LUMBA-93908 format. One record per residue (C-alpha): residue number from 1; z, y, x; residue in one letter. Coordinates in Angstrom, 2 decimals. Each point is the difference from the previous one (the first is absolute). Last residue first. Example, Ala and Ser with C-alpha at 12.3 -4.5 7.8 and 13.67 -1.06 7.14 Angstrom:
# residues 2
  keti       c3       c2       c1  torfi
     2     7.14    -1.06    13.67      S
     1     0.66    -3.44    -1.37      A
# end
This chain:
# residues 459
  keti       c3       c2       c1  torfi
   459    23.50    21.35   -20.21      D
   458    -2.07     0.55     2.71      V
   457    -3.04     2.34    -1.42      L
   456     2.46     2.42    -1.41      A
   455     1.98     0.40     3.25      A
   454    -3.27     0.61     2.00      Y
   453    -1.03     2.35    -2.56      L
   452     3.54     2.19     0.12      Q
   451     0.24    -0.06     3.60      K
   450    -3.79     1.14     0.59      Q
   449     0.62     2.59    -2.76      T
   448     3.02     1.54     1.60      N
   447    -2.14     2.71     2.03      G
   446    -2.92     0.78     2.05      S
   445    -3.29     1.83    -1.01      L
   444    -3.50    -0.45     0.40      R
   443    -2.32     2.90    -0.16      N
   442    -2.62     0.09    -3.22      G
   441     0.41     4.00     0.05      L
   440     2.12    -0.67    -3.34      N
   439     2.42    -1.83     1.96      D
   438     0.44    -3.66     0.28      M
   437     2.40    -2.99    -0.09      I
   436     2.83     2.25    -1.87      G
   435    -0.46    -2.39    -2.99      Q
   434    -0.80     2.73    -2.29      R
   433    -3.07     0.93     2.55      L
   432    -0.86    -3.61     0.19      L
   431    -0.06    -0.46    -3.82      W
   430    -2.00     2.90    -0.96      Q
   429    -2.53    -1.31     2.74      E
   428     0.08    -3.26    -1.83      F
   427    -1.10     2.02    -3.22      E
   426    -2.68     1.58     1.42      P
   425    -1.77    -2.83     2.17      A
   424     0.75     0.81     3.80      P
   423    -1.71     3.33     1.34      R
   422    -2.74     0.49     2.41      L
   421    -0.60     2.88     2.46      G
   420    -2.85    -1.70     1.87      L
   419     2.34     0.27     2.99      V
   418     3.13    -0.90    -1.50      R
   417    -1.09    -2.62    -2.71      R
   416    -1.30    -1.64     2.98      L
   415     2.47    -0.25     2.50      Y
   414     2.64    -0.55    -2.67      L
   413    -2.25    -2.89    -1.16      A
   412    -0.35    -1.28     4.03      D
   411     3.70     0.34     0.40      H
   410     0.98    -2.50    -3.13      F
   409    -2.55    -2.53     2.40      S
   408    -3.45    -1.32    -0.21      T
   407    -1.34    -3.17     0.23      S
   406     0.08    -2.98     2.87      Q
   405     0.23    -3.40    -0.95      Y
   404     2.40    -2.51     0.10      N
   403     0.55    -0.84    -3.70      L
   402     3.84    -0.22     0.43      M
   401     0.67     2.30     2.46      I
   400    -2.56     2.84    -1.05      D
   399    -0.36     1.93     2.74      D
   398    -0.62     4.08    -1.13      A
   397     3.33     0.51     1.67      G
   396     1.57    -0.79    -3.38      P
   395    -2.93     0.03    -2.79      I
   394    -1.12     2.82    -1.95      G
   393    -3.42    -0.73    -1.39      M
   392    -2.58     2.45    -1.54      I
   391    -0.66     1.48    -3.39      F
   390    -2.16     2.13    -2.14      N
   389    -2.96     0.48     2.84      I
   388    -1.26     3.61    -0.45      G
   387    -2.77    -0.23     2.95      A
   386     1.69     1.95     2.32      V
   385     2.76    -2.20    -0.19      G
   384    -2.48    -2.96     0.53      L
   383    -1.18     1.72     2.91      L
   382     3.69     0.40     1.35      T
   381     0.71    -3.32    -0.42      L
   380    -3.12    -1.58     1.47      L
   379     0.37     1.84     3.14      T
   378     3.94    -0.58     0.54      D
   377    -0.98    -3.55    -0.86      M
   376    -2.46    -0.03     3.09      D
   375     2.67     1.66     1.89      D
   374     2.06    -2.83    -0.84      Q
   373    -2.14    -3.10     1.52      D
   372    -3.07    -1.52    -0.40      A
   371    -2.10    -3.33     1.50      Q
   370     1.66    -1.97    -2.45      A
   369     2.36    -2.90     0.84      H
   368     3.17     2.05    -0.88      N
   367    -1.18     0.39    -3.64      T
   366    -0.81     3.35    -1.29      Y
   365     1.24     2.44    -2.67      C
   364    -0.61     2.82    -2.28      I
   363     1.29    -1.66    -3.02      D
   362    -1.73     2.17    -2.19      M
   361     0.16     2.34    -3.41      G
   360    -2.67    -0.12    -2.99      M
   359     0.82     1.10    -3.62      P
   358    -3.26    -1.35    -0.83      L
   357    -2.99     1.72    -2.11      G
   356    -2.75    -1.34     1.20      L
   355    -1.21     2.89     2.29      V
   354     4.02    -0.74     1.65      K
   353    -0.37    -3.56     0.59      G
   352    -3.31     0.33     1.77      C
   351     1.23     3.05     1.98      F
   350     3.17    -1.52     1.02      H
   349    -1.66    -3.19     1.00      D
   348    -2.35     1.44     2.10      E
   347     1.95     2.35     1.72      L
   346     2.22    -3.04     1.02      G
   345    -3.07    -1.88     0.64      A
   344    -1.09     2.51     2.64      R
   343     3.58     0.30     1.53      I
   342     0.10    -3.63     0.44      I
   341    -3.37    -0.64     1.46      Q
   340     0.34     2.86     2.79      K
   339     3.66    -1.58     0.76      G
   338    -1.12    -3.31     0.48      D
   337    -1.36    -3.44    -1.25      F
   336     0.10     0.56    -3.78      L
   335    -0.59    -3.48    -1.58      Y
   334     0.52    -2.35     3.26      E
   333     2.20     2.64     1.08      P
   332     3.11    -0.56    -2.23      G
   331     0.78    -0.45    -3.91      I
   330     2.61     2.95     0.08      F
   329    -2.74     2.75     1.02      G
   328    -0.41     1.92    -3.25      V
   327     2.72    -1.06    -2.62      V
   326    -1.76     1.74    -2.44      S
   325     2.74     0.57    -2.52      N
   324    -0.30     1.02    -3.78      V
   323     2.71     1.68    -1.74      L
   322     1.23     0.92    -3.75      F
   321    -2.70    -2.26    -0.94      P
   320    -2.38     1.00    -3.14      Q
   319    -0.82    -4.29    -0.74      Y
   318    -3.56     0.38    -0.23      V
   317     0.09     2.37     3.01      R
   316     0.92    -3.22     2.54      A
   315    -2.74    -2.37    -0.88      V
   314    -2.71     2.38     0.99      A
   313     2.17     1.00     2.98      Y
   312    -0.70    -3.54     0.75      A
   311    -3.79     0.48    -0.20      R
   310     0.39     2.58     2.89      A
   309     1.57    -2.40     2.46      E
   308    -2.70    -2.34    -0.76      C
   307    -2.50     3.02     1.03      T
   306     1.82     0.60     3.11      Q
   305     0.30    -3.90     1.05      Q
   304    -3.94    -0.49    -0.13      D
   303    -0.91    -2.42    -2.82      V
   302    -1.26    -3.46     1.07      H
   301     2.00    -1.75    -2.88      H
   300     3.14     1.99     0.88      H
   299     2.53    -3.02    -0.55      G
   298     0.38    -1.78     3.01      N
   297     3.50     0.94    -0.24      S
   296    -0.16     1.95     3.30      S
   295    -3.12     1.72    -1.38      L
   294     1.71     1.09    -3.16      A
   293     3.14     1.80     1.55      S
   292    -2.51     1.11     2.83      G
   291     0.45     3.97    -0.78      Q
   290     3.54     0.33    -2.01      G
   289     1.55     0.21    -3.23      T
   288     4.09     0.27    -1.57      E
   287     0.42     1.05    -3.64      F
   286     3.12     1.56    -1.56      Y
   285    -0.28     0.11    -3.68      M
   284     2.46     1.87    -2.67      V
   283    -1.90     3.19    -0.52      N
   282     2.40     0.64    -2.94      N
   281     1.30     4.09     0.08      G
   280     2.77     2.37     0.55      V
   279     2.70    -2.57    -0.31      T
   278    -1.35    -3.19     0.58      G
   277     2.17    -3.22    -0.98      R
   276    -1.99    -0.83    -3.30      K
   275     0.39    -3.76     0.55      L
   274    -3.11    -0.78    -2.16      S
   273    -2.13     1.86     2.54      L
   272     0.71    -2.42     2.47      G
   271    -0.46    -2.90    -1.95      A
   270    -3.39     1.45    -1.15      E
   269    -0.97     0.06     3.54      Y
   268     0.98    -3.32     0.89      A
   267    -2.05    -1.76    -2.47      E
   266    -3.07     1.84     0.67      Q
   265     0.30    -0.83     3.73      L
   264     0.29    -3.64    -0.78      L
   263    -3.02     0.38    -2.54      S
   262    -1.72     1.59     3.03      L
   261     0.77    -2.95     2.31      S
   260     2.63    -0.44     2.52      V
   259     0.88    -2.63     2.73      G
   258    -1.04     2.24     2.96      F
   257    -2.67    -2.61     0.95      S
   256    -1.34     0.64    -3.81      A
   255    -0.17     3.44     0.65      N
   254    -2.44    -0.91     3.07      A
   253    -2.25    -2.03    -2.49      K
   252    -0.12     2.60    -2.70      E
   251    -0.84     2.73     2.04      T
   250     1.25     3.34     0.84      G
   249     3.15    -0.58     1.86      A
   248     3.74     0.12    -1.56      I
   247     3.28    -0.02     1.22      S
   246     2.87     0.41    -2.58      Q
   245     2.79     2.14    -1.01      F
   244     1.69     1.05    -3.07      I
   243     2.04     2.85     0.36      L
   242     3.47     0.51    -1.70      D
   241     1.59    -3.07    -0.59      V
   240     3.90     0.02    -1.00      P
   239     0.35    -3.86    -0.46      V
   238    -0.26    -0.59    -3.99      Q
   237    -0.83    -3.69     0.33      Q
   236    -3.13     0.00    -1.31      E
   235    -0.93     2.74     2.66      V
   234     1.58    -2.25     2.63      L
   233    -2.73    -2.80    -0.76      Q
   232    -2.80     2.34    -0.35      L
   231     0.95     1.54     3.90      T
   230    -0.02    -3.66     1.17      T
   229    -3.65    -0.43    -1.53      T
   228    -1.24     3.61     1.60      I
   227     1.24    -1.43     3.60      H
   226     2.99     1.77     1.54      S
   225    -0.70     3.64     1.44      L
   224     3.83     1.39    -1.37      V
   223    -0.89     3.29    -1.66      C
   222     2.27     3.02    -0.72      N
   221    -0.87     3.48    -1.38      Q
   220     1.35     3.41     0.44      T
   219     1.92     2.65    -1.68      P
   218     3.52    -0.89     1.50      M
   217     2.96     0.14    -2.25      D
   216     2.27    -0.64     2.96      F
   215     1.45    -3.08    -1.29      R
   214    -2.62    -0.95    -2.25      E
   213    -2.52     0.23     3.04      R
   212     2.28    -1.96     2.08      L
   211     0.73    -2.80    -2.66      G
   210    -3.80     0.05    -0.58      D
   209    -0.56    -1.23     3.66      L
   208     2.88    -2.40     0.08      M
   207    -1.32    -1.77    -3.13      Y
   206    -3.10    -0.43     1.04      L
   205     0.70    -1.56     3.32      L
   204     2.26    -2.72    -1.85      R
   203    -2.81    -0.37    -2.06      A
   202    -2.61    -0.63     2.62      T
   201     2.46    -2.54     1.76      A
   200     0.45    -2.28    -3.51      A
   199    -3.65     0.37    -0.77      P
   198    -0.69    -1.38     3.05      S
   197    -2.84     1.62     2.15      D
   196     1.39    -0.09     3.22      T
   195    -0.04     2.73     2.75      A
   194    -0.14     2.59    -2.82      P
   193    -2.48     3.02     0.94      N
   192     2.47     2.77    -1.61      I
   191    -1.46     3.34    -1.40      G
   190     2.02     3.10    -0.75      I
   189    -2.27     2.05    -1.90      M
   188    -2.50     2.83     0.47      A
   187     3.07     2.15     0.41      D
   186     1.37    -1.83     2.90      G
   185     0.04     2.10     2.51      S
   184     1.97     3.22     0.62      G
   183     1.08    -1.02     3.75      Y
   182     3.56    -0.34    -1.17      L
   181    -1.48    -2.54    -2.80      L
   180    -1.48    -1.79     2.77      G
   179     2.51    -0.74     2.39      D
   178     2.19    -0.84    -3.25      I
   177    -2.25    -2.32    -1.08      I
   176    -0.58    -1.61     3.23      S
   175     3.63    -0.34     0.66      A
   174     0.11    -1.63    -3.73      A
   173    -2.54    -2.74     0.91      I
   172     2.16    -0.70     2.94      G
   171     3.13    -0.32    -1.88      K
   170    -2.07    -2.17    -2.70      T
   169    -1.00    -2.64     2.23      D
   168    -3.52    -1.08    -1.25      D
   167    -0.50    -2.19     3.04      T
   166    -2.67     1.54     1.59      P
   165     0.96     3.54    -1.41      H
   164    -2.44     2.27    -1.67      N
   163     1.11     3.96    -0.77      P
   162    -3.39     1.10    -1.01      Q
   161     0.64     3.45    -1.21      L
   160    -3.30     1.13    -1.86      R
   159    -1.04     3.46     0.60      V
   158    -1.41     2.98    -2.03      S
   157    -2.04     3.25     0.93      L
   156    -0.34     2.80    -2.23      H
   155    -1.93     2.71     0.22      G
   154    -2.49    -1.43    -2.71      T
   153     2.14    -2.02    -2.43      I
   152    -0.49    -3.40     0.66      G
   151     3.14    -1.69    -1.22      Q
   150     2.43     1.24    -2.32      T
   149     3.70    -1.21    -0.69      N
   148     1.45    -3.19    -1.81      R
   147    -3.31    -1.29    -0.90      F
   146    -2.84     2.30     0.20      R
   145    -3.56     0.00     1.49      T
   144    -2.26     3.05     1.01      V
   143    -3.37    -0.68     1.88      V
   142    -1.31     3.19     1.12      E
   141    -3.48    -0.72     1.85      C
   140    -1.44     3.50     1.74      K
   139     1.87    -1.48     3.09      K
   138    -2.15    -3.19    -0.26      A
   137    -3.39     1.84     0.13      V
   136     0.82     2.06     3.44      L
   135     1.63    -2.78     1.61      I
   134    -2.78    -2.49    -0.66      L
   133    -2.22     2.59     1.13      D
   132     1.94     0.70     2.98      Q
   131    -0.45    -3.80     1.14      N
   130    -3.79    -0.01    -0.44      R
   129    -1.53    -1.23    -3.09      M
   128    -2.92    -2.08    -0.91      L
   127     1.85    -3.47     0.10      K
   126     2.62     2.02    -2.75      S
   125    -2.80     0.30    -2.31      V
   124    -0.47    -3.74    -0.41      A
   123     3.86    -0.71    -0.41      A
   122    -0.13     2.27    -2.77      V
   121    -2.79    -1.53    -1.45      M
   120     1.32    -3.49     0.49      E
   119     3.21     1.35    -1.56      P
   118    -1.59     0.79    -3.32      T
   117    -0.07     3.59    -0.66      L
   116     0.28     0.95    -3.75      G
   115     4.10     0.02    -0.12      S
   114     0.01     2.77     2.95      A
   113    -2.32     2.31    -2.03      V
   112     2.79     2.06    -1.96      Q
   111     1.83     0.02     3.14      R
   110    -2.69     1.15     2.27      L
   109    -0.39     2.82    -2.17      V
   108     3.14     1.52    -0.26      P
   107     0.64    -0.40     3.78      T
   106    -3.27     1.76     0.78      D
   105    -3.48    -1.43     0.22      A
   104    -1.98     3.07    -0.33      E
   103     1.38     1.50     3.40      N
   102    -2.38    -2.57     1.71      S
   101     1.40    -3.16     2.05      L
   100    -0.11    -2.41    -2.98      L
    99    -3.59     1.14    -0.91      W
    98    -1.35    -0.73     3.29      D
    97     1.52    -3.13     0.22      R
    96    -1.48    -0.74    -3.27      L
    95    -3.34     1.33     0.66      D
    94    -0.14    -2.79     3.04      G
    93     1.18    -2.72    -2.47      V
    92    -2.97     0.63    -2.24      T
    91     0.97     2.44    -2.90      F
    90    -1.48    -0.18    -3.58      H
    89     3.54    -1.61    -1.78      S
    88     1.62     3.13     1.46      I
    87     0.93     1.60    -3.13      P
    86    -0.23    -3.56    -2.10      A
    85     2.57    -1.62     1.96      F
    84     3.10     1.28    -2.01      A
    83    -1.61    -0.94    -3.38      Q
    82    -0.98    -3.15     1.45      K
    81     3.35    -1.04     0.96      D
    80    -0.14    -3.58     1.73      H
    79     2.60    -2.46    -1.45      T
    78    -2.31    -2.98    -0.41      D
    77    -1.93     0.61     2.97      I
    76     3.23     0.19     2.64      I
    75     2.02    -2.56    -1.82      L
    74    -2.78    -2.30    -0.33      R
    73    -0.36    -0.04     4.07      T
    72     3.39    -0.35     0.07      V
    71    -0.19    -3.26    -2.17      E
    70    -2.29    -1.52     2.42      D
    69    -2.36    -3.10    -0.41      T
    68    -2.17     1.73    -3.01      E
    67    -0.28     3.22     1.25      Y
    66    -1.17    -1.01     3.25      P
    65     1.17     1.81     3.34      I
    64    -2.00     2.74     1.24      V
    63    -1.01     1.46    -3.33      V
    62    -3.42     1.08    -0.46      E
    61    -0.36     1.67    -3.61      T
    60     2.88     2.44    -0.24      L
    59    -0.28     0.83     3.73      F
    58    -3.60     0.78    -0.18      T
    57     0.95     2.76    -2.30      T
    56     1.22     1.96     2.79      L
    55    -3.66     0.46     1.40      P
    54    -0.83    -1.66     3.42      V
    53    -0.95     2.84     2.46      N
    52     2.91     0.46     1.81      A
    51     0.36    -3.79     0.77      L
    50    -3.29     0.04     1.91      A
    49     1.12     2.88     2.47      L
    48     3.24    -2.06     0.38      Q
    47    -1.86    -3.39     0.63      A
    46    -2.13     1.90     2.27      A
    45     2.76     1.43     2.07      V
    44     1.75    -3.25     0.34      R
    43    -3.10    -1.84     1.17      E
    42    -0.44     2.76     2.46      E
    41     3.80    -0.32     1.19      Y
    40    -1.04    -3.72     0.37      S
    39     1.08    -3.49    -1.46      T
    38     1.28     1.43    -2.90      A
    37     3.08    -1.78    -1.39      A
    36     0.04    -3.09    -2.30      L
    35     0.36    -2.88     2.26      G
    34     3.74    -0.77    -1.03      A
    33     1.86     1.00     3.06      L
    32    -2.54     2.94     0.28      G
    31     1.10     1.62    -3.57      D
    30     3.94    -1.03     1.17      G
    29    -0.61     2.17     3.49      S
    28    -1.00     3.27    -1.86      R
    27    -3.36     1.86     1.25      L
    26    -0.46     2.72    -2.82      P
    25    -1.70    -1.45    -3.38      S
    24    -3.62     0.18    -0.69      A
    23    -0.61    -3.55     1.08      K
    22     2.21    -1.26    -2.85      A
    21    -0.97     2.54    -2.74      L
    20    -3.53    -1.17     0.68      L
    19     0.96    -3.99     0.33      E
    18     1.82     0.41    -3.66      K
    17    -3.06     2.12    -1.20      L
    16    -2.59    -2.72     0.46      D
    15    -2.13    -1.27     2.76      V
    14    -0.07     2.71     2.49      F
    13    -3.15     0.47     1.80      R
    12    -0.10     2.61     2.93      Y
    11    -3.54     1.32     1.10      T
    10    -1.00     0.50     3.33      F
     9    -2.89     2.52     0.69      S
     8     1.89     3.06     0.18      G
     7     3.28    -0.62    -2.27      I
     6    -0.98    -2.00    -3.30      T
     5     2.46    -0.83    -2.90      F
     4    -0.59    -3.01    -2.15      P
     3     2.70    -0.81    -2.87      Y
     2    -0.66    -3.21    -1.32      P
     1     0.66    -0.77    -3.92      M
# end
């Protein structure tokens, strides 16, 4: 179905919904690389105006990737909640924007309507929004999950402690864990990106992390980010697996490039539930995503990268994840060229995920060859804090020595908590108080905890 739009004496013609979505996207290098971006600001504005007039029901009949050839499309259509959609079924995309920004769309209402929205609807409305619009709406979306502590409560900010080491050296990892815990990080989880995906190496790290947790009765969860097939092997061997990790994307072809399918994700989800290791809840999945992953694997089907990213959230929400992490700037300047594009993408990802009902966090990051710096990350960090992000990353010095990229530090998390009056996860905060790491005002304390933690880790 074509979508023409006239400005003055010139008519722009968009051949189908897929092209309209791509042309309406704010400028980013990945869409330009794929030949999908608008060729001028005028064409982009025309696409946005045309997109504003598209009825939401169109997204249920005109799919961007064929139903017959893509299992993610089938998932989106087959799981669409018609009852939740009914109150807004008469909206256009522009109407949806206005309604989301209204006082009528409060936290309970947004929670009720989430399953009635498809990722393409949410991607479309984000393309009509300014940055402040994305922040305002996301702030209203409270998505709470539980495992050994509670994530996502308004007024709280958690941190994934990421103690990576280029050789998986346990002493190096231990030093980073001690550093992070003494800054109040680690409530989202302690998550290691392993240098090797071997089951033996992964198991060794999991046993180390679980031993630390048990010795100090720490109300957090651990994860070693091995491939899901490796994790499944370890579950069968009764290795102490808390959260099950996998990178996912928004198309069947892109997921295949990660070595996963929906059936494999379902198997892993059921395996994680069977362990019953959670104490306050049983959200067991941890997913990572990122704009450009479908394009980089040639699995994008000529769909713009932000719409592909939103489709990944449809995959994630089926499995009721504990955390979802958009690794926003990690894939490089070929997809998000500079700080401006990374900031915009981060706000889009957080907005889309939250509106779709996901517990969104973000690795606020960039690679060293991108036209970005730590000031850009400070800006995005602060904006996402205002928008109510569930968690951020905590990495020693904001510099990951194994993955070789720049992110956010333990100190950055302290800054954000202090400037916005945010607290750690409730159960973890009580543990920090008991350990003498933090006082009731959220200030760091010193004491014997560092020596005790180090002794536990090197045993």
